[in-house]
N, C-alpha and C positions, 0 to 999 in steps of 0.2 A: 525370553530370548533378548539378549542385549542389542539395543538399537545402534549403539555408537561404539566405535573402536576404542575410544579412550575411557569410556565409562567405568571400566573395571579398575582403572588405576586411581580413581578418585575416592577418597575416604575422608571427606570433610563435610561439615554441616553448612547448609545454605545460610544459616543465620548465626553460626558460631562466631562470636567475636565481632560481628558486623557492627553492633551498637557502639563498640569502643572505637570504631573508625568513623570519624565525622565526615569523611569524604564518600563513604560507601552509599550506594543506592542501586537497586536492581528491579527489573520487571520482566515478566514473560507474558506475551500477548498472543492469543490464538489469531493468526492472520486471516482465518476464514470467517470467524464469527465476531471478532473484536473483544472476546471475553478475556479478562485479566486472569491468568492462571496463577501468577505469583507476583507479589509487590512488596517491596521493603524500601521505605523512604522514597518512593517513586515520584512523589510530588514535591520533594524538597529541592531547593535550588542547588545546582552543582555547576562546575566549570566544564564546558564541553571539550576543551582542547581540540584535537584534530577531528573529532566528530563533527565539528563545524563544517568540514569539507564535504560532508554529506549534502548540506544545503547548497554549498558552492556548486557542487556537481548537479544538484537538482536544477539550478538556474541555467547551467550550461545545457543540460538535456532539454529543458523547455525551449531555449533559444534554437536548438537544433530542430526540435519537433515543429516549431513554428516557421522554420525556414529562414530565420534571420541570420543564421550562420551555418556553415557546413564544417565537416571534419577537416577539410583542407584550408579553412580560413586561418589566417596567420595572426597570432597574438603578439604584439610588441612587448619587449621586456624593458621596462623603465629603470632608471637609476634607483628609484624607490623600491621596486620589486626585487632588483638584483641585490639590494642591501639587506633583505630580510635574513633573519637568523636561521640556522639549520633546524630541521632537515630541509635541504634545498637541492635543486638540480644544478645550480651554479652557472646558468647562462649569463653572458655579459650584457650590459646595457646596450641597447640598440639592436640586439639580435631579436629573432622571432621564434615562435614555436607554433606548430599547427594545433588546432583545437583537438584533433584526435590524440596527438601526443600529450597535450596538456591533461586530457582526461586520464590517460594511462598513468601519467606521472602522479596525479592526485590520488588515484585509486591504489597505487602501489607504494611509492616512496613517500607520499603525503608531503610534497615539497611546498614550503611556505612561499618561496619566491614565485612559483607558478600560480599559487592561489591569489597573490596580490596582483599579478599580471592579468589574470582572468577578471578580477574585480574591477580593475581600471578599464579593461576592454569592454565589459558589459555595463558598467555603471558610470564610467567617466572618472570616478575616483573611488577609492576603497570605502570612504565614508558614505557616499551615495549608494554604493552596492550593498553595504551592510544594512542600510535602511530598506533596500529592496528585499534583502534576505529576511528581515524582520517582518515586513509586510506579508511576504510569502508564508512565513511561519504562522502568522495569525490566520491567513486564509486556509491553511491546512489544519487549523484547530490547535496549534501549538501555543497555548495561551500563556505559558510561563517562560517563553524563550525570547531573549533579546540578543541580537548580534551587533558587534561593534567592529569586527574585521572578518576577513574571508578565510583566515588560516587557523585561528584558534590559539595563537600565542596569547599569553595572559593579558586580560583586560578585566578590571573588577566589575564592569557593567555587563560583560558578556556571560550570560548564565542560561541554563536550561534545566530540564528535569529528565529523569530516566523515562518517564511516560511520554514526554514530548519527543525524545529521540526514537522511541519505539514507533510513534506515529509517523515520523519522518522516514524511518526504515520501511514501513508498510507503504507509504505514499510513493517512495522511489520504485518499489517493485510493481505496484499497481499502475502507476501512471506512465512508467517508462520501461516496460518489459523488453523493448528492443535494444535498450542500452544497458540493461541490468547486468549482463555478463561481464562488464568491465570490473565489477566488484569481486569477481572470482578469479581475476587475472593473478597468477602467482608470480610470474616473471615477465618483465617487459624490457625492451631496449629502446631508449630514447636518447638522442644526441650522442650516440656511441657509448652510452652508459647502460650497464645491466642493472635493472631495478627490481629488487625482490619485495614482495608484499609483506608488510609488517604483521599481517594476520596469520599467525603460525598454526591456526586451527584448520585453515583451508587444506583439504586433502586428508585430514586426520579425523574429522567428524563427518560421518555419512550424512549427506543431504545439505551440508552447509554451503551456501553460495555467496557469502559476504557477511558483514558489509564493511565495517570500518573500525580501526583502532584509534586511540588517541592518548597522549601523555603530556602533561606538564607537572612540575612539582606541586603546583597548587591543586591540580585536579586528581592526581593519582592516575592509575592505569585504567583506561576506559575501553569498552568494546561493545559494539552493536552487532548482533549475529542474526542472520536469516537462515532458516533451516526448512527444507521440504523433504519429507520421506513418508512412504507408506500411506499416501493420500492425506497426510496432515501437514500443517504449515504453521510455524511460529516465528515471531521476532522477539529476541531476548536482548536485554541491555544489562551490563554490569559496569558500574562507575566507581572510581575511587579505589581500585585494587592497589595493594601495597607493592606488588611486583607484577610483571607481565605474566609470569607463570601462575601465580596465585589467582590472578584474574581469569586466566584461561581455564584453570582447574575448576574454579567456581562456575564459569560459564558452561563447561562440559557437564557439571553436576546438574545445573538447572535444566539444560537440554535433555539429559537422560531422564530426569524425574518428571518433567512436565510435557515433553513431546507426546508420550502415550496418552496424556489427558486431553490433548487437542482434538477437535472434531474433524471427522472426515467429510462432514457436510458443510454447506455454506460455500459461497462463491467469491468471497472477498468483497471488493468494491466498497471498502470501509471508509476511505478518505475522499471527501469531495474534492474534485479538481477545481482550483481557483480561477475559473474562467473569467471572472469580472475584474481580475487584476491584469493590467496591461502586460502582454507577453514579454518575456525577457528578450532583449535585443541589445546590440552594442550601443553603449553610451546613451541609454534611455532609461530613466528611473521609472519605477512602477507607481501607478496611481489608481484610485478607484475604490469602490465599495468592497468590503471583505465578505466573501461568501461563507456561510456557516457550514460546518462539516456535515457529512451525510448522517441520516438518522441511524442510530445504533453504533456509530463510530466511537471508539474508546476516547473519552475526554478526561482531562485532569479534574480530580475532585478539589474543592476549595480546602486548602490546608495551610497552616502557617509554614513559612519558609525559613530555612536556616541560613544565616549570613556566614560567609566564608571570606576571610581576608586573602586577597590575591598575593601570590609570590611570583616575581619575575625571574625567568630562567630560560635557557634554550630548550627547544623541544628535542629531547633525546629519548629513544626507546631502548631500554636495557632489560632483558629478562632475568628472572631468578626463580623463586619457587613456592609460595604457600597458598592459603585461602585468605579470606578477609583478615585473618589474624596470623602472625608468625607461628611456625611450629615450635614445640619445645626445644628442638635442636637448634633452630635459628635463634631463639631467644638466648640460649646458652652461649652461642657464638657471640651475639651482640653484647652479652654481659662480660665476656672475656675481653672484648675490645674496649668496653667502657672502663674496665679495671686496669687497662694499661698495656696494650700491645706495644712492641717496639716500633717506633715511628721511622719507617724507611723512606719517607717521601722527601725529596729534595726540592729546593726552590729553583726557579728557572735560571738564576744566575750561576748556579753550580753545575748545570747540566751541559754537556758538550753539544755543539750544534750538529745538525744533520737531520735525517728523516725521523719523524716521531709519529706516534699513533695517539689521537685524541679520542677519549671515550665520553667526555661530558663537559659541560660548562655550567657553573653553579654560582650562587650569590656570595658565597664566603669561602675562604681558604679551608676552614675546618670541614665544610661539606665536601669540598673537592678532595681533601685528604681521605675522608671517610669513604667516598665513592671509589677512590683508587684502592683502598683496602679491600672493599667488597669485590671489586673487579678482579684483583689479583687472586683472590680465593676462588672465584667462579671460573677463572681462565685456566686453571690447572697449570700445566707446564708451558703453555703458549707464551707466557710473559716471564718465564723463569729467569731469563738473562737480560730482561729489560729493566730500566730504572724509572720508577714512577716519580713524577714531579708536578708541581702546580705553577701556573703562570697567570698573573693578573693582567686584565685588559679592560678598557672602558668602551662602552657603547651607548651613545646618546645620553651621556651623563651618569650612567649606572655602571658600577664596578662589578666585574665578573671574574671568576677564577676558572681557568681551563684545567682539566684533569688529563694529563698526558703521560706517555711512556717514551723514553729515549733509549738509545743503545743499539739501533738497527744499522747494519752496515751499508744498506743501500735502499733505494726506493722500493725495489722488488721485495726486499726483506720486510720492510714496514707494511707493504700492501699484503704480503703473504700472511703476516701475523694478524692483520686486520680481517682478512678473509676467514682465517681460522676462528677469530673471535665471533664474527657474524654467524658462523656455523653453530655457535653456542648461544645464539640470540643476544649477543652483546654488540650494541651499535657502536660504530667507530668510523674514523677515516684517517688516512695517512696524509701527512703534510710535512713540508720541509721547514725545519726550525730556523 
C-alpha cells in the first residue's frame, strides 16, 4: 500500500547522478530511535541557506519558553534589517513587528529582513546572535555547523551538514512541540500581506508537518522534512538540489522508501536540551559550558569535509523539475540553448518604463539572461506578451543583474502575471520601473 500521495509519480534513483553534483547531500533519520536509515555525503560541509532560520526560530522559541519574550512583544526594524536582500517582508526602518508575526513570516516567506531584526532584538547585533546560534548548535550536538548570520544569505564561513540539520529538525520537534505547528503553516497574513509557505510538499505528502526550505545559488535547493504517519516518525534532509522540483521529488522518494523502515517503537528524546547555556533573551549573548547530547543521539562521524566556494546572490526560490541530475529531456533543452537560441533579452535602456515583474537577481548578465530563458519556457503563455530584460545594480560594492519582464499595462496586470507565475512555483514580485 502506498504511504504517500506523490510516491507513485517518482521514478528516480536516490543516488542517481548525485555524485556528479558537488552540492548534494542527504540523510534520513528515524526520529524515534536516532537510527540513520539513509545517508549520502551527510557529514560533508554544505551551505545551509535559509535552513539557517530553523536555528533562528529555535532561539525565538527558547526565549518564549523561558518567558523572556511573548508573542505580543514587538521587534524593532532597523535600517540594517530593512536593507537586507529578498526574500523580505519589506517593513520600513523604525517600524515594529510582533514576535508572533515574526515567527509566521520566517516559517512561511523566510524573510531575511525579519531574520536580521530578530537577531538584533535577541542578540544586540547579528554578529553576537550568530555566535549564540553557534553555541546552541554545539549544545545540540551539531558539531559541524557554524553560523555567521541569522538568515542564510551567503557567507563562506557559514556551513553545516545534512546530519546536523537533521539533528536540529529533531530538536525543534522534541523541545518545542507547543510551537512546532508554525512549520506546517501553509498561508499567513502579516502586515496586510498574504504569505505562502515555500514548502510545496505540505498537504501533498501524508504526515508531513514541516520543516524548512532554503536556496542560494551556492547552496542549491535545500529541504528539511519532518514526517509522522502510522506510528513512525522520520526527519529527512536533501541539500543541493538542482531545482526545487527535483529536490522535492527526491525527498518524496526518500520518504516513500525509508518511512516504512522506521520503527514504531522508541519515544524520541534523542537530543539533549542545552540547559547549561544561558536562555535566549533580548540582547543577552549566551555563555557557559556546552552539554553533551543524550546517549544514543545521532552524531556526526568524523569525515573529511569538502570545501565549497561561496557565490553571492539574492535568495530567490524558483521551481522546475528533476532529481539530483537533469532528465534527458532537460539536458537536450540545455544543449539547444548552448548551441544558440535566439537572444530575445533586451537591456534596461531599451525597455519602456512602467510596471515590471522581477524573477531573480544574479551575479552576471549572462546568468540573468539564462534565467529569463528558463523562466519564459516554464511560464507557458503567462509571459507571452512580456519583454524580458536585464538591469544592472550595485549593492555594497557588488554588481548584480536583475532579471525582469516589462510590457504590463498596469500594476494590476503585473501583479496578476506574478500571481500566475507563483501558482507555477516561480518566485517573483511586481515593481514600478
